KELO-622740 format. One record per atom (N, C-alpha, C, O): atom name; residue number from 1; x, y, z; residue in one letter. Coordinates in nm, 3 decimals, decimal comma. Layout:
N
   atomo   num         X         Y         Z   residuo
      CA   NUM         X         Y         Z         a
...
! end
This chain:
128
   atomo   num         X         Y         Z   residuo
       N     1     0,943     7,945     1,712         m
      CA     1     1,000     7,926     1,582         m
       C     1     0,984     8,056     1,504         m
       O     1     0,873     8,107     1,490         m
       N     2     1,092     8,108     1,455         k
      CA     2     1,090     8,230     1,375         k
       C     2     1,049     8,195     1,232         k
       O     2     1,106     8,105     1,171         k
       N     3     0,950     8,266     1,181         f
      CA     3     0,914     8,240     1,042         f
       C     3     0,882     8,367     0,965         f
       O     3     0,811     8,363     0,865         f
       N     4     0,935     8,479     1,012         g
      CA     4     0,919     8,603     0,939         g
       C     4     0,989     8,717     1,007         g
       O     4     1,041     8,703     1,118         g
       N     5     0,990     8,832     0,939         q
      CA     5     1,055     8,949     0,994         q
       C     5     0,985     9,074     0,942         q
       O     5     0,939     9,079     0,828         q
       N     6     0,978     9,175     1,027         l
      CA     6     0,919     9,304     0,992         l
       C     6     1,021     9,413     1,016         l
       O     6     1,107     9,401     1,104         l
       N     7     1,013     9,518     0,938         t
      CA     7     1,096     9,637     0,963         t
       C     7     1,005     9,759     0,966         t
       O     7     0,897     9,760     0,906         t
       N     8     1,051     9,861     1,037         k
      CA     8     0,975     9,985     1,048         k
       C     8     1,070    10,101     1,064         k
       O     8     1,175    10,089     1,127         k
       N     9     1,033    10,213     1,007         d
      CA     9     1,109    10,336     1,026         d
       C     9     1,087    10,379     1,171         d
       O     9     0,980    10,431     1,204         d
       N    10     1,185    10,358     1,256         a
      CA    10     1,171    10,385     1,400         a
       C    10     1,152    10,534     1,431         a
       O    10     1,111    10,568     1,542         a
       N    11     1,180    10,621     1,335         t
      CA    11     1,163    10,765     1,359         t
       C    11     1,023    10,815     1,322         t
       O    11     0,990    10,930     1,348         t
       N    12     0,940    10,727     1,260         n
      CA    12     0,807    10,768     1,216         n
       C    12     0,704    10,669     1,270         n
       O    12     0,690    10,559     1,218         n
       N    13     0,631    10,709     1,376         n
      CA    13     0,531    10,620     1,437         n
       C    13     0,416    10,584     1,344         n
       O    13     0,350    10,483     1,365         n
       N    14     0,391    10,666     1,242         n
      CA    14     0,281    10,639     1,150         n
       C    14     0,322    10,556     1,030         n
       O    14     0,238    10,523     0,946         n
       N    15     0,449    10,521     1,021         a
      CA    15     0,496    10,440     0,908         a
       C    15     0,446    10,296     0,923         a
       O    15     0,439    10,245     1,034         a
       N    16     0,412    10,231     0,811         p
      CA    16     0,372    10,091     0,821         p
       C    16     0,493    10,001     0,844         p
       O    16     0,605    10,036     0,807         p
       N    17     0,468     9,886     0,904         f
      CA    17     0,570     9,781     0,908         f
       C    17     0,568     9,712     0,772         f
       O    17     0,462     9,699     0,711         f
       N    18     0,684     9,669     0,725         t
      CA    18     0,691     9,588     0,604         t
       C    18     0,778     9,468     0,634         t
       O    18     0,865     9,474     0,721         t
       N    19     0,757     9,358     0,561         g
      CA    19     0,839     9,241     0,585         g
       C    19     0,792     9,121     0,506         g
       O    19     0,721     9,134     0,406         g
       N    20     0,834     9,004     0,553         k
      CA    20     0,802     8,878     0,486         k
       C    20     0,765     8,774     0,588         k
       O    20     0,809     8,777     0,703         k
       N    21     0,683     8,680     0,543         i
      CA    21     0,648     8,564     0,624         i
       C    21     0,661     8,442     0,533         i
       O    21     0,626     8,446     0,415         i
       N    22     0,710     8,334     0,590         a
      CA    22     0,726     8,211     0,512         a
       C    22     0,695     8,091     0,599         a
       O    22     0,761     8,067     0,700         a
       N    23     0,594     8,017     0,559         c
      CA    23     0,561     7,891     0,622         c
       C    23     0,512     7,797     0,512         c
       O    23     0,507     7,836     0,395         c
       N    24     0,478     7,677     0,548         r
      CA    24     0,440     7,578     0,448         r
       C    24     0,320     7,619     0,364         r
       O    24     0,314     7,591     0,244         r
       N    25     0,225     7,686     0,425         q
      CA    25     0,103     7,723     0,354         q
       C    25     0,106     7,863     0,296         q
       O    25     0,017     7,899     0,219         q
       N    26     0,206     7,943     0,331         l
      CA    26     0,203     8,082     0,288         l
       C    26     0,344     8,140     0,280         l
       O    26     0,423     8,128     0,373         l
       N    27     0,373     8,203     0,170         r
      CA    27     0,493     8,284     0,152         r
       C    27     0,446     8,416     0,095         r
       O    27     0,393     8,421    -0,016         r
       N    28     0,466     8,523     0,171         a
      CA    28     0,412     8,650     0,126         a
       C    28     0,492     8,767     0,180         a
       O    28     0,556     8,758     0,285         a
       N    29     0,487     8,875     0,106         n
      CA    29     0,534     9,004     0,155         n
       C    29     0,421     9,062     0,239         n
       O    29     0,304     9,054     0,201         n
       N    30     0,457     9,120     0,352         l
      CA    30     0,357     9,175     0,443         l
       C    30     0,369     9,325     0,455         l
       O    30     0,476     9,383     0,437         l
       N    31     0,257     9,387     0,486         q
      CA    31     0,256     9,527     0,526         q
       C    31     0,155     9,540     0,640         q
       O    31     0,040     9,500     0,626         q
       N    32     0,198     9,596     0,751         l
      CA    32     0,109     9,624     0,863         l
       C    32     0,076     9,773     0,857         l
       O    32     0,162     9,857     0,883         l
       N    33    -0,048     9,803     0,822         r
      CA    33    -0,092     9,941     0,803         r
       C    33    -0,159     9,992     0,930         r
       O    33    -0,248     9,925     0,984         r
       N    34    -0,119    10,110     0,979         p
      CA    34    -0,182    10,164     1,099         p
       C    34    -0,332    10,184     1,078         p
       O    34    -0,375    10,231     0,972         p
       N    35    -0,410    10,149     1,177         e
      CA    35    -0,555    10,169     1,175         e
       C    35    -0,586    10,308     1,228         e
       O    35    -0,528    10,351     1,328         e
       N    36    -0,677    10,378     1,164         t
      CA    36    -0,712    10,513     1,208         t
       C    36    -0,842    10,516     1,286         t
       O    36    -0,856    10,595     1,379         t
       N    37    -0,937    10,432     1,251         n
      CA    37    -1,065    10,425     1,323         n
       C    37    -1,050    10,326     1,437         n
       O    37    -1,056    10,205     1,417         n
       N    38    -1,029    10,379     1,558         r
      CA    38    -0,996    10,291     1,670         r
       C    38    -1,102    10,299     1,779         r
       O    38    -1,140    10,407     1,823         r
       N    39    -1,147    10,184     1,822         s
      CA    39    -1,228    10,173     1,942         s
       C    39    -1,140    10,106     2,048         s
       O    39    -1,022    10,081     2,022         s
       N    40    -1,193    10,079     2,164         q
      CA    40    -1,112    10,031     2,276         q
       C    40    -1,033     9,903     2,245         q
       O    40    -0,915     9,897     2,277         q
       N    41    -1,095     9,803     2,185         n
      CA    41    -1,027     9,676     2,158         n
       C    41    -0,990     9,657     2,012         n
       O    41    -0,952     9,548     1,971         n
       N    42    -1,000     9,762     1,934         a
      CA    42    -0,970     9,752     1,792         a
       C    42    -0,821     9,730     1,770         a
       O    42    -0,739     9,772     1,852         a
       N    43    -0,784     9,665     1,660         p
      CA    43    -0,642     9,644     1,632         p
       C    43    -0,571     9,776     1,601         p
       O    43    -0,632     9,872     1,554         p
       N    44    -0,442     9,778     1,629         d
      CA    44    -0,359     9,895     1,596         d
       C    44    -0,319     9,894     1,449         d
       O    44    -0,295     9,999     1,390         d
       N    45    -0,311     9,773     1,391         y
      CA    45    -0,270     9,758     1,251         y
       C    45    -0,357     9,655     1,181         y
       O    45    -0,405     9,561     1,244         y
       N    46    -0,377     9,673     1,052         s
      CA    46    -0,432     9,566     0,969         s
       C    46    -0,314     9,504     0,895         s
       O    46    -0,223     9,575     0,851         s
       N    47    -0,315     9,373     0,882         v
      CA    47    -0,206     9,299     0,819         v
       C    47    -0,247     9,265     0,676         v
       O    47    -0,351     9,202     0,654         v
       N    48    -0,166     9,307     0,580         w
      CA    48    -0,193     9,284     0,439         w
       C    48    -0,082     9,199     0,379         w
       O    48     0,036     9,220     0,408         w
       N    49    -0,121     9,104     0,295         a
      CA    49    -0,026     9,019     0,224         a
       C    49    -0,030     9,055     0,076         a
       O    49    -0,135     9,092     0,023         a
       N    50     0,085     9,044     0,011         n
      CA    50     0,093     9,069    -0,132         n
       C    50     0,163     8,950    -0,194         n
       O    50     0,283     8,930    -0,173         n
       N    51     0,089     8,871    -0,271         e
      CA    51     0,143     8,748    -0,330         e
       C    51     0,136     8,750    -0,482         e
       O    51     0,101     8,648    -0,542         e
       N    52     0,168     8,857    -0,545         g
      CA    52     0,170     8,861    -0,691         g
       C    52     0,034     8,887    -0,752         g
       O    52     0,025     8,967    -0,845         g
       N    53    -0,072     8,821    -0,705         a
      CA    53    -0,205     8,840    -0,761         a
       C    53    -0,271     8,965    -0,704         a
       O    53    -0,378     9,005    -0,750         a
       N    54    -0,210     9,026    -0,608         g
      CA    54    -0,266     9,145    -0,547         g
       C    54    -0,259     9,138    -0,396         g
       O    54    -0,221     9,036    -0,338         g
       N    55    -0,297     9,247    -0,333         a
      CA    55    -0,294     9,254    -0,187         a
       C    55    -0,428     9,212    -0,130         a
       O    55    -0,534     9,239    -0,188         a
       N    56    -0,424     9,146    -0,015         y
      CA    56    -0,546     9,108     0,056         y
       C    56    -0,518     9,111     0,205         y
       O    56    -0,405     9,091     0,249         y
       N    57    -0,623     9,138     0,282         q
      CA    57    -0,607     9,144     0,427         q
       C    57    -0,591     9,003     0,482         q
       O    57    -0,671     8,914     0,454         q
       N    58    -0,486     8,986     0,562         l
      CA    58    -0,452     8,855     0,618         l
       C    58    -0,478     8,850     0,768         l
       O    58    -0,481     8,741     0,826         l
       N    59    -0,495     8,964     0,832         g
      CA    59    -0,517     8,962     0,976         g
       C    59    -0,509     9,100     1,039         g
       O    59    -0,523     9,202     0,972         g
       N    60    -0,484     9,100     1,170         n
      CA    60    -0,475     9,223     1,248         n
       C    60    -0,363     9,210     1,351         n
       O    60    -0,321     9,100     1,385         n
       N    61    -0,317     9,326     1,398         a
      CA    61    -0,209     9,328     1,498         a
       C    61    -0,239     9,433     1,604         a
       O    61    -0,295     9,539     1,577         a
       N    62    -0,201     9,399     1,727         w
      CA    62    -0,219     9,487     1,841         w
       C    62    -0,084     9,515     1,906         w
       O    62    -0,003     9,424     1,923         w
       N    63    -0,060     9,641     1,944         k
      CA    63     0,060     9,676     2,021         k
       C    63     0,041     9,624     2,163         k
       O    63    -0,067     9,635     2,220         k
       N    64     0,147     9,567     2,218         k
      CA    64     0,143     9,515     2,355         k
       C    64     0,271     9,558     2,427         k
       O    64     0,371     9,594     2,365         k
       N    65     0,265     9,552     2,559         t
      CA    65     0,384     9,577     2,641         t
       C    65     0,388     9,473     2,752         t
       O    65     0,285     9,415     2,787         t
       N    66     0,506     9,451     2,806         s
      CA    66     0,522     9,363     2,922         s
       C    66     0,645     9,410     2,999         s
       O    66     0,724     9,489     2,947         s
       N    67     0,662     9,363     3,122         p
      CA    67     0,781     9,402     3,198         p
       C    67     0,912     9,361     3,129         p
       O    67     1,013     9,429     3,142         p
       N    68     0,909     9,250     3,055         k
      CA    68     1,030     9,202     2,989         k
       C    68     1,052     9,263     2,851         k
       O    68     1,164     9,263     2,801         k
       N    69     0,946     9,314     2,790         c
      CA    69     0,957     9,367     2,654         c
       C    69     0,872     9,493     2,644         c
       O    69     0,749     9,486     2,649         c
       N    70     0,937     9,610     2,630         p
      CA    70     0,861     9,735     2,632         p
       C    70     0,760     9,749     2,519         p
       O    70     0,656     9,813     2,537         p
       N    71     0,786     9,690     2,402         e
      CA    71     0,689     9,695     2,292         e
       C    71     0,704     9,572     2,205         e
       O    71     0,814     9,537     2,163         e
       N    72     0,590     9,507     2,178         f
      CA    72     0,588     9,397     2,082         f
       C    72     0,450     9,396     2,018         f
       O    72     0,362     9,472     2,059         f
       N    73     0,431     9,312     1,918         l
      CA    73     0,304     9,305     1,848         l
       C    73     0,244     9,166     1,864         l
       O    73     0,312     9,065     1,847         l
       N    74     0,116     9,162     1,897         s
      CA    74     0,040     9,037     1,899         s
       C    74    -0,039     9,036     1,768         s
       O    74    -0,118     9,126     1,742         s
       N    75    -0,017     8,932     1,686         i
      CA    75    -0,072     8,929     1,550         i
       C    75    -0,158     8,805     1,533         i
       O    75    -0,118     8,695     1,571         i
       N    76    -0,276     8,822     1,476         t
      CA    76    -0,362     8,711     1,438         t
       C    76    -0,371     8,708     1,286         t
       O    76    -0,413     8,806     1,224         t
       N    77    -0,333     8,595     1,227         l
      CA    77    -0,341     8,575     1,083         l
       C    77    -0,450     8,474     1,054         l
       O    77    -0,463     8,374     1,125         l
       N    78    -0,528     8,499     0,949         d
      CA    78    -0,632     8,403     0,913         d
       C    78    -0,648     8,402     0,762         d
       O    78    -0,639     8,505     0,695         d
       N    79    -0,671     8,285     0,710         s
      CA    79    -0,684     8,266     0,566         s
       C    79    -0,764     8,139     0,541         s
       O    79    -0,761     8,048     0,624         s
       N    80    -0,835     8,130     0,430         p
      CA    80    -0,902     8,006     0,396         p
       C    80    -0,805     7,888     0,383         p
       O    80    -0,845     7,772     0,392         p
       N    81    -0,676     7,918     0,362         d
      CA    81    -0,574     7,813     0,351         d
       C    81    -0,539     7,751     0,486         d
       O    81    -0,481     7,643     0,490         d
       N    82    -0,572     7,818     0,596         f
      CA    82    -0,537     7,770     0,730         f
       C    82    -0,653     7,690     0,788         f
       O    82    -0,770     7,719     0,760         f
       N    83    -0,621     7,590     0,869         d
      CA    83    -0,725     7,515     0,941         d
       C    83    -0,791     7,602     1,048         d
       O    83    -0,909     7,587     1,078         d
       N    84    -0,713     7,692     1,105         a
      CA    84    -0,761     7,781     1,211         a
       C    84    -0,672     7,906     1,209         a
       O    84    -0,564     7,904     1,152         a
       N    85    -0,718     8,014     1,270         p
      CA    85    -0,632     8,133     1,278         p
       C    85    -0,499     8,101     1,345         p
       O    85    -0,491     8,012     1,431         p
       N    86    -0,395     8,173     1,306         i
      CA    86    -0,262     8,155     1,362         i
       C    86    -0,228     8,280     1,444         i
       O    86    -0,236     8,392     1,394         i
       N    87    -0,192     8,259     1,569         n
      CA    87    -0,149     8,369     1,655         n
       C    87     0,003     8,369     1,663         n
       O    87     0,064     8,268     1,697         n
       N    88     0,062     8,483     1,630         v
      CA    88     0,207     8,498     1,633         v
       C    88     0,242     8,624     1,709         v
       O    88     0,155     8,707     1,737         v
       N    89     0,368     8,639     1,740         t
      CA    89     0,416     8,757     1,810         t
       C    89     0,536     8,812     1,735         t
       O    89     0,618     8,736     1,684         t
       N    90     0,546     8,943     1,728         a
      CA    90     0,662     9,008     1,667         a
       C    90     0,738     9,082     1,777         a
       O    90     0,688     9,179     1,836         a
       N    91     0,860     9,033     1,804         f
      CA    91     0,945     9,091     1,909         f
       C    91     1,056     9,174     1,846         f
       O    91     1,104     9,140     1,737         f
       N    92     1,098     9,283     1,912         p
      CA    92     1,211     9,360     1,859         p
       C    92     1,335     9,273     1,848         p
       O    92     1,370     9,200     1,941         p
       N    93     1,402     9,282     1,733         a
      CA    93     1,524     9,205     1,709         a
       C    93     1,648     9,292     1,724         a
       O    93     1,760     9,240     1,724         a
       N    94     1,629     9,422     1,735         d
      CA    94     1,744     9,511     1,752         d
       C    94     1,710     9,617     1,857         d
       O    94     1,593     9,640     1,887         d
       N    95     1,810     9,680     1,911         a
      CA    95     1,791     9,778     2,018         a
       C    95     1,719     9,903     1,970         a
       O    95     1,651     9,970     2,048         a
       N    96     1,733     9,935     1,842         a
      CA    96     1,671    10,056     1,789         a
       C    96     1,521    10,040     1,768         a
       O    96     1,450    10,139     1,752         a
       N    97     1,471     9,917     1,767         g
      CA    97     1,329     9,893     1,750         g
       C    97     1,281     9,903     1,606         g
       O    97     1,161     9,919     1,582         g
       N    98     1,373     9,892     1,511         g
      CA    98     1,335     9,900     1,370         g
       C    98     1,312     9,766     1,305         g
       O    98     1,254     9,759     1,196         g
       N    99     1,358     9,656     1,369         v
      CA    99     1,344     9,522     1,313         v
       C    99     1,274     9,435     1,417         v
       O    99     1,309     9,435     1,534         v
       N   100     1,172     9,360     1,371         f
      CA   100     1,097     9,271     1,458         f
       C   100     1,097     9,131     1,398         f
       O   100     1,073     9,115     1,278         f
       N   101     1,124     9,030     1,479         d
      CA   101     1,115     8,891     1,436         d
       C   101     0,975     8,839     1,465         d
       O   101     0,922     8,859     1,575         d
       N   102     0,914     8,774     1,366         i
      CA   102     0,782     8,713     1,383         i
       C   102     0,804     8,570     1,432         i
       O   102     0,872     8,490     1,366         i
       N   103     0,747     8,540     1,547         v
      CA   103     0,769     8,412     1,613         v
       C   103     0,636     8,342     1,637         v
       O   103     0,538     8,404     1,678         v
       N   104     0,634     8,210     1,612         w
      CA   104     0,518     8,127     1,638         w
       C   104     0,558     8,017     1,734         w
       O   104     0,668     7,963     1,725         w
       N   105     0,469     7,986     1,825         e
      CA   105     0,493     7,877     1,920         e
       C   105     0,368     7,790     1,924         e
       O   105     0,257     7,840     1,938         e
       N   106     0,387     7,658     1,911         r
      CA   106     0,273     7,566     1,916         r
       C   106     0,205     7,579     2,053         r
       O   106     0,273     7,575     2,155         r
       N   107     0,073     7,594     2,054         p
      CA   107     0,003     7,601     2,183         p
       C   107     0,027     7,474     2,264         p
       O   107     0,028     7,363     2,210         p
       N   108     0,046     7,492     2,393         k
      CA   108     0,069     7,377     2,480         k
       C   108    -0,063     7,316     2,521         k
       O   108    -0,155     7,386     2,562         k
       N   109    -0,072     7,183     2,508         l
      CA   109    -0,191     7,111     2,551         l
       C   109    -0,182     7,081     2,699         l
       O   109    -0,073     7,061     2,753         l
       N   110    -0,295     7,078     2,764         s
      CA   110    -0,295     7,037     2,905         s
       C   110    -0,257     6,890     2,913         s
       O   110    -0,272     6,817     2,814         s
       N   111    -0,209     6,845     3,027         r
      CA   111    -0,173     6,703     3,044         r
       C   111    -0,293     6,613     3,022         r
       O   111    -0,279     6,505     2,964         r
       N   112    -0,410     6,656     3,067         q
      CA   112    -0,530     6,575     3,049         q
       C   112    -0,562     6,561     2,900         q
       O   112    -0,596     6,452     2,855         q
       N   113    -0,553     6,669     2,823         k
      CA   113    -0,580     6,665     2,679         k
       C   113    -0,476     6,579     2,609         k
       O   113    -0,511     6,505     2,517         k
       N   114    -0,349     6,587     2,649         q
      CA   114    -0,245     6,504     2,588         q
       C   114    -0,275     6,356     2,610         q
       O   114    -0,259     6,276     2,519         q
       N   115    -0,318     6,320     2,731         a
      CA   115    -0,347     6,180     2,762         a
       C   115    -0,463     6,129     2,677         a
       O   115    -0,459     6,017     2,628         a
       N   116    -0,565     6,210     2,659         v
      CA   116    -0,680     6,171     2,579         v
       C   116    -0,639     6,157     2,432         v
       O   116    -0,681     6,062     2,366         v
       N   117    -0,558     6,248     2,381         d
      CA   117    -0,516     6,246     2,241         d
       C   117    -0,426     6,128     2,209         d
       O   117    -0,422     6,085     2,094         d
       N   118    -0,353     6,075     2,305         t
      CA   118    -0,259     5,966     2,277         t
       C   118    -0,320     5,828     2,297         t
       O   118    -0,258     5,728     2,263         t
       N   119    -0,440     5,821     2,351         q
      CA   119    -0,507     5,691     2,369         q
       C   119    -0,569     5,647     2,237         q
       O   119    -0,639     5,724     2,171         q
       N   120    -0,545     5,522     2,199         a
      CA   120    -0,603     5,468     2,077         a
       C   120    -0,749     5,436     2,101         a
       O   120    -0,786     5,392     2,210         a
       N   121    -0,835     5,457     2,001         p
      CA   121    -0,975     5,417     2,015         p
       C   121    -0,985     5,267     2,041         p
       O   121    -0,897     5,191     2,001         p
       N   122    -1,092     5,224     2,106         a
      CA   122    -1,107     5,083     2,146         a
       C   122    -1,100     4,989     2,027         a
       O   122    -1,044     4,880     2,039         a
       N   123    -1,156     5,026     1,911         d
      CA   123    -1,153     4,937     1,796         d
       C   123    -1,018     4,932     1,727         d
       O   123    -0,995     4,846     1,642         d
       N   124    -0,926     5,026     1,762         e
      CA   124    -0,792     5,027     1,703         e
       C   124    -0,684     4,991     1,805         e
       O   124    -0,565     5,006     1,777         e
       N   125    -0,723     4,943     1,921         a
      CA   125    -0,628     4,920     2,028         a
       C   125    -0,537     4,801     2,002         a
       O   125    -0,431     4,790     2,062         a
       N   126    -0,576     4,712     1,914         g
      CA   126    -0,493     4,596     1,883         g
       C   126    -0,524     4,479     1,975         g
       O   126    -0,609     4,491     2,064         g
       N   127    -0,457     4,367     1,954         p
      CA   127    -0,490     4,246     2,028         p
       C   127    -0,439     4,246     2,172         p
       O   127    -0,481     4,160     2,249         p
       N   128    -0,357     4,334     2,211         f
      CA   128    -0,299     4,330     2,346         f
       C   128    -0,365     4,431     2,431         f
       O   128    -0,332     4,444     2,549         f
! end
């Protein structure tokens, strides 16, 4: 499910990504700022939200590659408004690599977990 978009000056690798995200719990302008102090597993970008009251850090992003997609971003968003951190991916939306769609997909439950989650507790099972 697409719920945001980022843009970047494709000619400047040090330029921040800018964009918007919109979901039920959050509507914000985003900026992904390049991180300069990098260790091996450190994020490539810090994710900042601006919601009128000021900017605050909302998460981190890592550059990734795969055989099907030469460059995309793996993003973790976290806020006291969320029940748990949200993992999203930003994929290139154009050939030039200047626009990225932010996509979220509900994690898939294992069949065993689905079966357990759909069973009613014994005291709520009803008369049958």
